[in-house]
N, C-alpha and C positions, 0 to 999 in steps of 0.2 A: 504493500500500500504506500510505502514511503516514496517510491519513484512514480507513483500514479498521479496524473493531473486530477485535481479535485474540483467538484462543483463549488462555486462561490455564490454569495448573495448577489454580487454584481451580475453574474450570468443568470441566476435564478429570476431576476427581474424580467428577463426576456420571455419567460414562460409562466409568469405570475398568475395567469388565468387558469392554469391547470388545476383540476379538482383536488388532487393530492400532491401537495408540495412538501418535500422533505425538510425537516428541521435540521439546520446545519450548525456545527459548532461555532463558538464565538470567533475562532481563528479564521473562519471562512469570510469574515467581514473585511472590506478594504479599509485603509486608513481613513480617519475622519475627514480629511481634506478631499477625499474622493467619493464621498457618500452619494451625492447627487440624488437621482431618482430611487436609489435602493434604500434610502434612509428608513422609510416606513417598514420595509421588509425586515431590516436589521432590528429596529425597535420591537417589532412583533416577536422576532426570534428570541431576543434577549429577555422579553417579558414572560416567555413560557417557562413555567416551573417544571423542571425535569424530575420525575420520580427517581428514587435511589436505585431501583432495579429495573432495567430495560433490556429488551432483546438486542442482540448484536446484529445489525443489518447484514453483515457478512455471513451469518449463519441461517438467515431466513430466506427462503426462496422468493423470487422477485415479484410475483404477481399477488402475493398474500395481502399486503397492506398498502403498497404504493400503486399497484396494478401496472401491468406492462403498457407502455405507450405503443400503440399498434394501429394499423389500418387493415392488416390481414391476419387471420388466425386459422391454424389447423389443430384439431383435437384428434390425437391418435389413441383410440381406446384399444389397449393391447391385451392379448391372451398369451401367457407364458407357456411355451411348449417345452422348454428345457431349463428348469430352474437353476441347475448348477452353472450352465453356460450364461444364463441371464445375470447371475451374481458377478461372474467374471466380467461380463460386458459393462455392468453397472459401474465398475471401478474406473472405467474410462469415460463415463458420462459426466460432463461438467454443467450443472444447472446454472442459470442466471440468478444471482443472489440479489437481495434488495440493495446491497452496496453497489453491485454492478448497475442496477437501474439508476441509482443516484449519480455515480461517478463515471458512467459510460453512456447509457442511453440518454438520460436527461441532460448530461453535460454536452453531448454532441448536438442534441436538439437545440439547446440554448445557444450554442455557438453558431448554429445555422440561423437562428432568429437574429442573433446579434449582427450577423453579416447580411441581414435583410434578404435572405434567400427566399425564392417564391415557394419552394417546397416546404412542407411543414415538418418533415423528418428526413434525416440522412437516408440515402437510398439503400445502404447496406445494413440497416438496423435489423437485428434478429436476436430473439431471446427464447430460452427453453426452460421448462419446468416439468417435474415428474411427481405423480401422486399415485397412491395405491388404494384399492378396495380392501375390505376385510378379507375377502377370499384370496386376494393376491398376497397379502401379508401372511396369512395362514400357510399358503403354499411355500413361501420362503422361510417358514419356520418361526415367524414373529407372531406367536399366537396369544401373547399376553394381552388382556383387554386394556383399552386405553381409558375406560371410565365414561364412555358415551354410549348409551343404550342404542341409539339409532344406528350408529356406525357398527358397534360390536355385534348387533343382531344380524348385520349383513343383509338387511332387507330395506329396499326403497319402495314403500308401499302407498305413496300418496297419489299415484297415477293409475287409473283404471287400466287393466291389462289389455282391454280391447282397443285402447287408444295409443298404444305404445309403438314407436317407430324403431327401425333398425338403428343401432345394434342392441337395444334394450329389451327386446321381446324375450319371453321365457324360453323360446326355442333357439335363440341365438347363442353363440359361444360365450361362455362365462368371461366376464370382464375382470381382469386382475389389476388394471391401472390405466392411467392416461398420461400421455405427453402433451403439454401445451406448447405449441410453436407460435410465437407472436412476432410479427415483422412489419416493416414499413411499407412493403409492397408484395405483390404476388410472387415475383421471382425469388426474393429472399426468403419468403415463407416456404416455398418449395425446396429451396436449398437447405433450410433448417430441417425440414421433414426428411429429405434424402439423407442427411448426415445421421439422423437418428436411426432410420431404417437400415443404413449401412452398418452402423455400430452393432445393432441388435438383430441383424438379418437372420441368424440361425437360432435365435432363442425366443422370438415372439411372432405372432400374427396380429394384424391390426385392422380395425375398422375406422374410417376417417369421416369426420364432419368438418366442413369449412365455412368460415364466416369472413366478412369483409365490410369495411365502412361503406356507407351509401355515398353516391357520387356528389361532387360539387357542393352546392349550398346545403345539401342534406347530410353532409358528413357530421358525425356525432349525434345524429337523430335516429331513433328507431323507426320501424316501417309505418307506424301510425303518424309519424311526422314530428314527434316531440323530442326535444333535446334530452339525452339520456345520461344517467349516472351523475346527476348534479348534487344530490344530497348524500355524499359520502361522509362517513364519520372520520374525524381526525383523531388518531391515536396519540394520547398525551405523551410528550417527550420524543415522539418520532415524526409527527406531522406538524408543519407550520399552519395553524388554522386560519382560514379566511374569516372575515367578520361574520359572526352568527353561525359558522359551521358547527354542527353537532360534534361533541367530543366524548371520548370514552377512554378508559384505561386500556393499556396495550393487551392485557390478558383477556379482554373480551374477544379478541381475534386471534391472538398468539398464545399458545399453551405455555404455562409455567410462570405466569406473572400475575400480579394483582389485577383482578377483573375476570380471570379464569375461575369459574365456579368451583373447581376442584383445587384451587390454590388457597393455602392457609399459612400465612407468615408466622414463623416461630412456634408452630404447633408442637406440643410435647407428645401428642398422641400419634401424629402421623409420622410415617417413616421418612426421614430427611433424604434429600437428593444425594445419591452416592457420588455425584459428579463434583462435589466440593463447593456448592453454593451455601454459605453459612446462613443459619437462621430462617430457612424457608423450606417448604415442602409442597407437594401436590397432594391434596387430601380429598378423599371421596366422602361426601356428607354421610354421616351415620356409620362410618367404619374407620378402621385404622389403615386401610390399604391405599397407598399412594399410587398415582399414575407411574408407569414405567419412566425411568430417567430419560429414555430416548425420545419421549414425546415433547420435551422442552424445545421451544422455538419452532415447533410444528403448528399446523393448523388443520382444520377440517373444511374440506371443500364440498359444496353441494353443487351438482350440475343438473340442469333441466333444459330440455329442448322445448321451447315455447313457440307454437305455431300461431301466427297472427292472420286473422281473416280480414285483410285490409279493405277490399271493396265493400264488404258488408259493414265494417265499422264506419267507413266514409258515408255510406248511405244512411246509416242509423243517425249519425251526427247531423248530416245534411237535412234529414226529415224533421229532426227535433228542433233545429235552429229557429225557425219562424214562430215557434210556440213559446218563446222565452217569457212572455207575460204570464204563462201558466206554470212553468216549472221553476221560475225564480221566486224566492220568498216575496210576499206582497210588499213588505217594507222596502225591499231593495228595488222592486218595480217602480215604486214612487221615487226613489233616489235616481233611477235611471231615466225617468221622464225629465229630469232637470239637467241631463248631460248636454253639453254644447261642444260639437254639433250633436243633434239628436241621435239616439241609438236607433239604428236601422235594423229591420228584420234580417237583412243579409248578414249582419254581424253576429246573429244568434248562433250560427253554426260554429264559429270559432270559440265563442263564449261557452257553449255547451261542452265542446271537447276539452276546453281548459278546465272546466269544473269537474269533469270526469277524472282528469289526471291530477289537478291541483296546481298545474303550471300551464302557461301558454306554450305554444310550439317553440318559441324563442328561449324558453327556460324561465321567463319572468314568473314569479310565484303569484298566485291568485291573491294572497293577503296584501301584496304590494301593488297589484294591478287588478282591481276588482272587476272591471267591466270591459276594459280594452287592453290589448297588449301594450307594453311600455318597455322599450329597449333600454331605457335608463335604469331599469330594475334588473338588468342582466349582467351588471359589472361584478367583479370579484368581491366587492364590498356590499352588494345589495342582494345578490341572487339567493343567498342563504340567510339573510339577516331578518328573520321573523320566527315567531313561535306559536302562531295561531291565536294569540290572545287578542281580545278586542277591548278597547278602553271602555270602562264602565260595566263590563260583564265579569262577574266574580267566578262563575263556573265556566267550563269549556262551552263554546257556542259555535254554531255554523252560520250565524247571521253576520254579514259583512266580512266574511273571511272564507276559507276553504270549507266545502261541505265535509261532513264526517265520512262520507263514502268516497271522497277524493283519494286517489291512489297514494299520493305522498303523505296524506294524513293517516291513512289506515296503517301503513307499514312503518311510518316514522312520526308518531304523534307529537313529539317534541315537548309538549307541555300539557299535562292532564291534572294540574293542581286543582283542587286539593285531594283528588281521588286516587292518583297513582304517583308514587315518589319518582323523581327524576332519575335517581340512581337505578331504580328498577328498569326504567325505559332504556337507560344507557347500556344496561347489561344485555339488552336484546338487539343491539346493533350488529349489522353485518357489513362487510366490505364487498361491494358488487363489482364484477368484472365481466360484463356481457359484450356480445358482438352480434350485429345483425347477420342473418344468413338468407340466402335465396335472392331471386331476381327482383328488380323493380316491377311494379304493377304494369301490365300490358293493357292500356286503356282500350285497345281495339277488341280484346277478347275477354277482359276481366272487369268490365264496367260495373257489373252487379254482383258477380259471384267469383270467389277465389278459384283459380285454376292451377296455379303453381305454388309449390311449397316455399314458404318464407316465414321469417319470424326472428326470434332472438335465441342465441346460444347463451343461456344464463348460467353464470357461475358466481358463487359467493363464498366468503371465508368467515369462520368463527371458531372459537375454542370449544363451543358446545352447540351441537345441532338443535338440541331441545330448546336452549335459550335463544338461539338465533333463528335459523330458517323456519323451524317448526312453530316457534312462537309467532313469527310474522304470518305464517300460513294460517294459523288459528285466528289471528285478527282479521285477515283478508276475508275469510269465509264466515265470520261471526257478524250476524246482522245487528247485534247489540253493542258492538265495540265501535268507538270508545265510550267509556262511561262518562256521562255529563251531569248526572244528578244521582241521588240515592234511589230514584225510581227508574228501573230499566226502560229504555226507549229503543224501539226497533228502527234503525237508520237504513239498514240494507248492507249488502256485501260491498267489498272493494269494487268500484265502478269499472275497473279495467281487468282485474284478475279474478273476479267472481265466477261462480259456476251456476248454470241454470238449475234452480231449485225444483224439487218434485212438485207436482200439482197439489194444491191445498186439499185437505180432507174437509168435506162439508158435513157439519153436524147440525141436525135440527133439534130444537128443544122440545120437551114434552108439551103437548097441547095445554094451553092455559097459562104457561109460563112465558116470560119475556126476558130477552138478553138486555143487560144494562148497556147504555150507549158509551159509558166510560166508567172508570174506576176499577177497583180490584174485583176479580172474578175467579170462581173455582168451578170447574166442570167435571162431572163424572161421565166418562165416555165408555160405551160398550158396543160390541158388534150387533148387527141386526141380521138374523135373530140372535138374541143374547147367548153367550157361551161363557166359558171360564175366564176369558180374557176381558179385562176392564182396566181403565186407567183414570187417574185424576190429573187434570190439567189446571195448574194455578198460574195466574198472570193478571194482566190488565186489559180491559176491553177498550176498543176505540172504534169509531165509526168507519165503515168500509168506504173508502174513497178510491175511485178509479183514477190511477195516475195519468197525467197528461202524456207522459212518455213512459212506456213499460221498460224497465231495465233489461238490457240485452248485452250479452258478453261475447267477445270475439277473439279470445285467446284459448288455445287448447294446450294442456300439458301432455307432451308426447314422449315422455320417458326421461330417465336420468339415473344417477347413482350417487353414492356417498364415497368420498375419498379422504385419505389422510395424506397431507403434504408434509413429508419429513423435513427436518432441518438438514443443512449440508453436512454437519458432523454425523448425524444419524445415517445418512446415505453412505458416508465413507466407512462407518462401522459395519453396516450391513454388507457392503461390497468386499470387506476384508475378512469376513467371518469364514 
């Protein structure tokens, strides 16, 4: 590292809009006389309090918390055919570390920007990462459980088997791991893939998925058209946070540090790390069994293939737009009547789509741009500077801010005071690293109905799948989340990632009785004709109102798996065994 050119704050200023900026040491700052435009970056960096115990970026694989800068990606899901040879080949595999991302990938991009190059990335940028399934680790002899039930059970069961695509169908070859190849362009992505296949040519077979950025002005946007990956969490002590950017402890994403639910500093009951870290251990709640030492600096990756029905989504939003007077809250309709220039029906389409996501296509958040897109709210200091609070409202509200069903509010509520502690919400953060796949919509043949497969290759990182991905999935499909009072209210599912619910069961009351229009209600329900099965349903009654726009969902979960992303040190240990 001593002879390596290092990223500085002066160079970092050229990529300051990046969602995940690395926190640099004080020595990376130029002399005071040369501060210029980088002064604010340095002040922010010096103001960040660093926890005493932090991961070493040189030991954490590169996509985990910084995410790979990329325009092309290949995912090589591999099946190990010769375990002994695979271990030998693994010794010659060099993954891209987080330190490499900082002092190679980002350094080179920053220098390109400094030179005012037209391209956004160096042409030869290429990065690699490896991760393993539970089955793959077992095959290699690493059978010790890591303390995560979702991963250790080896079952990815949140996608109906009838909707699974290759290579995740039950009849497909067992997946033992995945190589992530991320590059600046197609040619270098292929070169990175070819180098991996050449190295492991006699020890694995692979199934490949490919993604790439969308063209021109749509770069950085997913197929529905919205800027993606904006609300990334900043890991304290590792990431230089933008104004308002959500923050969490490093252990929420990287195993072995405060924030990891199995980490317990100074525990006398838990077995201390045998690797020489004083005064700390990884501790499983309710037992004295620590995680294996080799899990430290690792992370758990969840992968899902998400198919997007783009023509159907566009029609849904287009049809809903002119009805804005019906689906907007009545108080806000009155506000909108005062807009200058007047709000036009043609603007309703973009507003409806923005309220589904919680952001406009530009990335501007609804709380900062209520009724029209506003590019001034997309700067690095404004795009995340909000927490859904509304002046004068004590409880969480969806009036004059993002709806509770808006995607960014379902998965990252930011502030649910006084009902949910912020520390709890932080413990549920994930780092996302997705990439669009598939062709652009062919308007000549797909104006109404999806013909070609396209969507998002979704990946996320966390130290606990239960705390991270699965918690957010439960919020996405929970009609009653988030809590906004002591009386449950049914808001609906995540407007983007929801699933079509089953048809409601119609129950008729006994003759002579009437249902209350509102208030608490308890129903005894039995089959007709009566049998041994009966149920009691407790809840709150509300008048049945036909919605002006019936919720419709246009994303399908098409398969995926859970992976462990080992540290660089662990990979070296495994390959020398």
